[in-house]
C-alpha positions in Angstrom: 42.6 -43.8 50.4 43.0 -46.9 52.5 45.4 -46.6 55.4 47.7 -49.3 54.0 48.5 -47.1 51.0 49.7 -44.4 53.3 52.3 -46.9 54.5 53.4 -48.2 51.1 54.0 -44.7 49.6 56.5 -43.5 52.1 58.0 -46.9 52.1 58.5 -46.7 48.4 60.3 -43.4 48.9 62.5 -44.8 51.6 63.5 -47.7 49.4 64.5 -45.2 46.7 66.7 -43.3 49.2 69.1 -46.2 49.7 72.3 -45.0 47.9 73.7 -48.3 46.5 75.9 -46.5 44.0 77.5 -44.7 46.9 77.7 -47.6 49.3 79.1 -50.3 47.2 82.1 -48.4 45.7 82.8 -47.1 49.2 82.8 -50.6 50.6 84.8 -52.3 47.8 87.3 -49.6 46.8 87.2 -47.0 49.5 86.4 -44.3 46.9 83.6 -41.7 47.1 81.8 -41.6 43.7 80.9 -38.0 44.4 84.6 -37.1 44.0 85.2 -39.5 41.0 84.5 -38.8 37.3 81.3 -36.8 36.9 80.5 -37.0 40.6 77.2 -38.6 39.9 75.9 -41.2 42.4 75.0 -43.7 39.7 76.1 -47.0 38.2 78.3 -45.5 35.5 80.3 -43.6 38.0 80.4 -46.6 40.3 82.0 -48.5 37.4 84.6 -45.8 37.1 85.3 -45.7 40.8 85.3 -49.5 41.7 85.2 -51.5 38.5 82.7 -53.1 36.2 81.4 -55.8 38.7 80.5 -53.2 41.3 79.0 -51.0 38.6 76.9 -53.8 37.4 75.7 -54.6 40.9 74.8 -50.9 41.4 72.9 -50.9 38.2 70.8 -54.0 39.2 70.2 -52.7 42.7 69.2 -49.2 41.6 66.8 -50.8 39.1 65.4 -53.1 41.8 64.3 -50.0 43.7 61.8 -49.0 41.1 60.5 -52.5 40.6 60.3 -53.2 44.3 58.3 -50.0 44.9 55.7 -51.2 42.4 55.6 -54.8 43.7 55.0 -53.5 47.2 52.1 -51.3 46.0 50.6 -54.2 44.1 50.9 -56.4 47.1 48.8 -53.9 49.0 46.2 -54.2 46.1 46.7 -50.5 45.3 45.1 -49.2 42.1 47.4 -48.4 39.2 47.6 -44.6 39.9 48.9 -45.4 43.4 51.3 -47.9 42.0 52.6 -45.3 39.6 52.9 -42.8 42.5 55.0 -45.3 44.5 57.3 -45.7 41.5 57.7 -41.9 41.2 58.4 -41.6 44.9 61.1 -44.2 44.7 62.6 -42.2 41.8 62.4 -39.0 43.9 64.1 -40.8 46.8 66.8 -42.1 44.6 67.5 -38.6 43.1 67.4 -36.8 46.5 68.6 -39.1 49.2 68.6 -37.7 52.7 71.5 -40.0 53.5 73.6 -38.0 51.0 72.4 -34.6 52.1 69.9 -34.5 49.2 72.2 -35.7 46.5 71.5 -38.8 44.4 71.6 -40.4 41.1 70.0 -39.3 37.8 67.3 -42.1 37.9 68.0 -44.0 34.7 68.3 -47.4 36.3 65.5 -46.8 38.8 63.2 -45.7 36.1 64.1 -48.7 34.0 63.3 -51.1 36.8 59.9 -49.4 37.4 59.1 -49.3 33.7 59.9 -53.0 33.3 57.4 -53.7 36.0 54.8 -51.4 34.6 55.1 -52.2 30.9 57.5 -54.9 29.6 56.9 -54.0 26.0 57.4 -50.3 26.7 60.7 -51.0 28.6 61.9 -53.1 25.6 61.3 -50.3 23.2 63.2 -47.8 25.4 66.0 -50.3 25.9 66.4 -50.7 22.1 66.7 -46.9 21.8 69.3 -46.8 24.6 71.4 -49.6 23.1 71.3 -48.1 19.5 72.3 -44.7 20.8 75.1 -46.1 23.0 76.4 -48.2 20.1 76.4 -45.2 17.7 77.7 -42.5 20.1 79.6 -44.5 22.7 78.3 -42.0 25.2 76.2 -43.2 28.1 74.6 -39.8 28.7 73.5 -39.5 25.1 71.9 -42.9 25.3 70.2 -42.1 28.6 68.9 -38.8 27.5 67.6 -40.2 24.2 65.9 -43.1 25.9 64.3 -40.7 28.4 63.0 -38.6 25.6 61.7 -41.7 23.7 59.9 -43.2 26.8 56.9 -40.8 27.0 56.4 -41.1 23.2 56.6 -44.9 23.2 54.1 -45.1 26.1 51.7 -42.6 24.5 51.7 -44.4 21.2 50.8 -47.6 23.1 48.0 -45.8 24.9 46.6 -44.4 21.7 46.6 -47.8 20.0 49.2 -46.7 17.5 51.8 -49.3 18.5 51.6 -53.1 18.9 51.7 -52.7 22.7 49.0 -51.5 25.1 49.7 -49.0 27.9 47.3 -47.5 30.3 47.1 -43.8 31.0 48.7 -43.8 34.5 51.8 -45.5 32.9 51.9 -42.8 30.2 51.9 -40.2 33.0 54.8 -42.1 34.7 56.8 -41.7 31.5 55.7 -38.1 31.1 57.1 -37.3 34.6 60.2 -39.6 34.7 61.4 -38.9 31.2 61.7 -35.1 31.5 63.0 -35.5 35.1 65.9 -37.7 33.8 66.7 -35.2 31.1 66.8 -32.4 33.6 69.1 -34.4 35.9 71.5 -34.6 32.9 71.8 -30.8 32.6 75.5 -30.9 33.4 76.1 -33.7 30.8 74.3 -31.5 28.2 76.6 -28.7 29.0 79.6 -30.9 28.5 78.2 -32.3 25.3 77.8 -28.8 23.9 81.4 -28.1 24.9 82.7 -31.4 23.4 83.9 -32.5 26.9 81.6 -35.4 27.6 83.5 -38.7 28.1 82.8 -41.7 25.9 83.0 -45.3 26.8 86.6 -46.3 27.5 87.7 -42.8 28.5 89.7 -42.9 31.7 88.7 -40.3 34.3 90.5 -39.4 37.5 
C-alpha cells in the first residue's frame, strides 16, 4: 500500500472524531447534549438541546465527515476498497470520539454523507425509505433503523443487476458494515420502542 494511503486513513478517522453535535449546542446554548433527551451526540439531540438551526448545521457537518473522508481518499488516487475503508474509519471515529472519552453519535448522518459520495442512486433509495418511515411513524429512530436495514439490500440489488442502479462490491461491503453498526448503535432506542417510550417528533424532552 502506498505511503500516502497510510496518511489518508488515519486522517479520515481523525475527521470523524470531531464532535460537531457536541460542540455546536455547547457553543450556542451552553447545554451538553449528553445530558439532554436521549443523551446521544447527534443532530436530533442537538436539535432538542439548541434548536432546529443548530440541529440542521450538526446534521450537515456530521454528513460532511463521511463525504470528506471519501474525497480525501480519492484525491490520493486510492482504489475503491481504500476509499471505503476511509469512510468506515470516519464512521468509527464519529461513533467513538476520543475527545468525548469514547462516546459519539450513532452514525446516521455520517453514513449518509459517505453513501452519497459512493453511490448517489443508492443514497436516494435509502433516503426515500427514511422519509417514508419518518412520515408514517413520526419517530426518527424508526426511520433511521429502517433506512440502515434497507441500505445493504438496496446496494446488493444494485450490485447483482436487479435494480436500475449499479453498485460495486466494495460499496456493498460498506453498506453491509455500516447498516448493522447503525442498528446496533440504536439498541437503547429499540428498548424504548418495545416499551412504548420512544419519543416522536414534537415530543418535548427535558
